[in-house]
C-alpha positions in Angstrom: 14.5 -56.4 4.9 12.9 -53.0 5.2 12.8 -51.2 8.6 9.5 -50.1 10.1 11.0 -48.2 13.1 14.4 -47.9 14.8 15.0 -47.1 18.4 18.5 -46.2 19.7 20.2 -45.5 23.0 17.2 -46.8 25.1 18.0 -46.5 28.7 15.8 -46.6 31.8 16.3 -47.1 35.5 13.6 -47.9 37.9 14.0 -47.4 41.7 17.6 -46.6 41.1 18.3 -49.9 39.2 19.3 -49.9 35.5 16.7 -52.0 33.6 17.6 -51.4 29.9 20.6 -50.2 28.1 20.0 -51.0 24.4 22.2 -49.4 21.7 20.0 -50.2 18.7 16.7 -52.0 18.2 15.5 -52.1 14.6 11.9 -53.4 14.0 11.5 -54.8 10.4 8.3 -54.2 8.5 5.9 -57.0 7.9 7.8 -59.5 10.1 7.3 -61.2 13.5 9.9 -61.0 16.2 10.0 -63.3 19.2 11.3 -61.6 22.4 12.4 -63.8 25.3 14.1 -63.2 28.6 13.7 -64.1 32.3 11.0 -62.6 34.4 12.1 -59.1 35.4 14.5 -58.8 32.5 12.7 -55.8 31.0 10.5 -57.2 28.2 7.3 -55.4 29.4 9.3 -52.2 30.2 10.7 -52.2 26.6 7.3 -52.7 25.1 5.8 -49.9 27.1 8.6 -47.6 25.9 8.1 -48.6 22.3 4.4 -48.0 22.5 4.8 -44.5 24.0 3.4 -45.6 27.4 6.5 -45.3 29.6 9.0 -42.5 29.4 12.6 -43.8 29.3 15.7 -41.9 30.7 16.8 -41.6 27.1 15.8 -42.9 23.6 15.9 -41.7 20.0 13.5 -42.8 17.4 13.8 -43.0 13.6 10.4 -43.3 12.2 8.8 -42.3 8.8 12.0 -40.5 7.8 12.2 -38.4 11.0 14.9 -38.5 13.7 13.2 -37.7 16.9 13.6 -37.9 20.7 11.2 -40.3 22.4 9.1 -37.3 23.6 8.8 -36.0 20.0 8.0 -39.4 18.6 5.4 -40.2 21.3 2.3 -39.0 19.3 3.4 -40.9 16.2 4.1 -44.2 18.0 1.0 -44.0 20.1 -1.0 -43.7 16.9 0.6 -46.6 15.1 1.9 -49.0 17.8 -0.5 -50.9 20.1 0.6 -52.8 23.2 -1.5 -55.7 24.5 -0.9 -56.8 28.1 -0.9 -60.5 29.0 -4.2 -60.0 30.8 -6.2 -57.8 28.3 -8.6 -55.4 29.9 -12.1 -55.7 28.5 -15.1 -53.5 29.4 -18.2 -54.9 31.1 -20.1 -54.8 27.8 -20.7 -57.1 24.8 -17.9 -58.4 22.7 -19.1 -56.3 19.8 -19.1 -53.1 21.9 -15.6 -53.9 23.2 -14.3 -54.2 19.6 -16.0 -51.0 18.5 -14.6 -49.0 21.4 -11.5 -47.7 19.6 -13.5 -46.8 16.5 -16.0 -44.7 18.5 -13.1 -42.9 20.3 -11.8 -42.0 16.8 -15.1 -40.5 15.8 -16.2 -43.3 13.4 -20.0 -43.0 12.7 -22.1 -45.8 14.1 -23.0 -47.4 10.7 -19.4 -47.6 9.5 -18.2 -48.8 12.9 -20.9 -51.5 13.0 -19.9 -52.8 9.5 -16.2 -52.9 10.5 -17.0 -54.7 13.8 -19.1 -57.3 12.0 -16.2 -57.9 9.5 -13.7 -58.1 12.3 -15.8 -60.6 14.2 -16.0 -62.8 11.1 -12.2 -62.4 10.6 -11.6 -63.7 14.1 -14.3 -66.4 14.0 -16.0 -64.6 16.9 -19.3 -63.8 15.3 -21.1 -66.3 17.6 -19.9 -64.3 20.6 -20.9 -60.8 19.4 -23.6 -60.2 22.0 -22.0 -62.1 24.9 -20.7 -60.2 27.8 -16.9 -59.9 27.7 -16.8 -60.8 31.4 -18.2 -64.3 30.6 -15.4 -65.2 28.1 -12.6 -67.6 28.7 -9.0 -66.4 28.8 -8.4 -67.5 25.2 -11.6 -65.8 24.0 -10.6 -62.6 25.8 -7.2 -62.6 24.1 -8.7 -63.1 20.7 -11.2 -60.2 21.3 -8.3 -58.0 22.4 -6.4 -58.9 19.2 -9.5 -58.1 17.1 -10.0 -54.8 18.9 -6.4 -53.9 18.1 -6.5 -55.0 14.5 -9.6 -52.9 13.7 -7.5 -49.8 14.4 -5.0 -50.8 11.7 -1.8 -50.6 13.7 1.5 -50.8 12.0 3.1 -52.7 14.9 1.5 -54.9 17.6 3.4 -55.6 20.8 2.0 -58.7 22.5 3.0 -59.6 26.1 2.7 -63.4 26.7 -0.4 -63.7 24.4 -0.8 -67.4 24.9 0.0 -67.8 28.6 -2.4 -69.9 30.7 -4.3 -71.1 27.6 -5.2 -74.7 26.8 -3.9 -76.2 23.6 -7.0 -75.4 21.5 -7.0 -71.7 22.6 -3.3 -71.4 21.8 -3.9 -72.8 18.3 -6.7 -70.3 17.6 -4.7 -67.4 18.9 -1.7 -68.5 16.9 -3.9 -68.6 13.8 -4.9 -65.0 14.3 -1.3 -64.0 14.7 -0.5 -65.6 11.4 -3.4 -63.8 9.8 -2.2 -60.5 11.1 1.3 -61.1 9.8 0.0 -62.1 6.4 -1.9 -58.8 6.3 1.4 -56.9 6.7 1.2 -56.0 10.4 4.6 -56.1 12.1 4.5 -58.1 15.4 6.7 -58.4 18.4 5.8 -61.1 20.9 7.3 -61.7 24.3 6.8 -65.2 25.3 8.2 -68.1 27.4 6.4 -70.5 25.1 8.8 -70.5 22.1 7.2 -73.7 20.8 3.9 -71.9 20.3 5.3 -68.8 18.6 8.4 -70.1 16.9 6.7 -71.1 13.6 5.4 -67.5 13.2 8.7 -65.7 14.1 11.2 -64.5 11.5 13.8 -63.8 14.2 14.4 -64.3 17.9 15.7 -61.7 20.3 16.7 -62.2 23.9 17.0 -59.7 26.7 19.7 -60.3 29.3 21.4 -57.8 31.6 19.4 -55.0 30.0 20.8 -55.7 26.6 19.6 -57.6 23.6 21.1 -60.6 21.8 19.9 -62.2 18.6 19.4 -65.9 18.8 18.9 -68.6 16.3 15.5 -68.7 14.8 13.4 -71.8 15.5 14.3 -72.5 19.0 12.8 -75.8 20.1 14.6 -76.4 23.4 16.0 -74.5 26.3 19.4 -74.6 24.5 19.9 -71.6 22.3 22.9 -70.2 20.5 23.9 -66.5 20.8 24.9 -65.3 17.3 26.3 -62.0 18.3 27.5 -59.8 21.1 24.9 -58.1 23.4 25.0 -54.7 21.7 23.9 -54.9 18.2 21.8 -53.7 15.3 18.7 -55.9 15.6 
């Protein structure tokens, strides 16, 4: 198993309360990691630190052969790691324009961007929604548009916060299919979810946050009973 990125000594306190104290977190390349934990356990906080969006009290990053502080690593991880919130923000514009947004920010010319957007829409089976206002989409459609908008920027790691929450069965299946496609394309994925039954067949491993630390659990968890395989502080 090759490593994509390694975080060590992640600590953060919010309002004087310790939230995370993680010795090591190794993210394998081309794999999917399921992350669970109770509400308020620090899953979203961890993802924001990993994506360069929230400054920790401390953290070191080993990435692309470089040993860096979190501050030094920030421009690298913001370029290659994308975090998607449970409720994705879409602009009041068409689906196609939403997907093209990141390309335009990077300076992609209109013709090249349009071609990539059309290919991305086809990839996600969203071509029929290309000209629909994003504000008119269902929750599942919005999540798939957000995934497509992220994919078009060629991230190395996607961090997904409860991507199938509040969806009906059909929407969950369609989102799950896109996640499988992303994984098959070599994108590393970490998914926080309470719905292990929806994500479990995609995941290569299962991590659990408790008391600010991470345990590794048996893969393929199909009930509320899980088995801790190691002590809280570990090399993931």
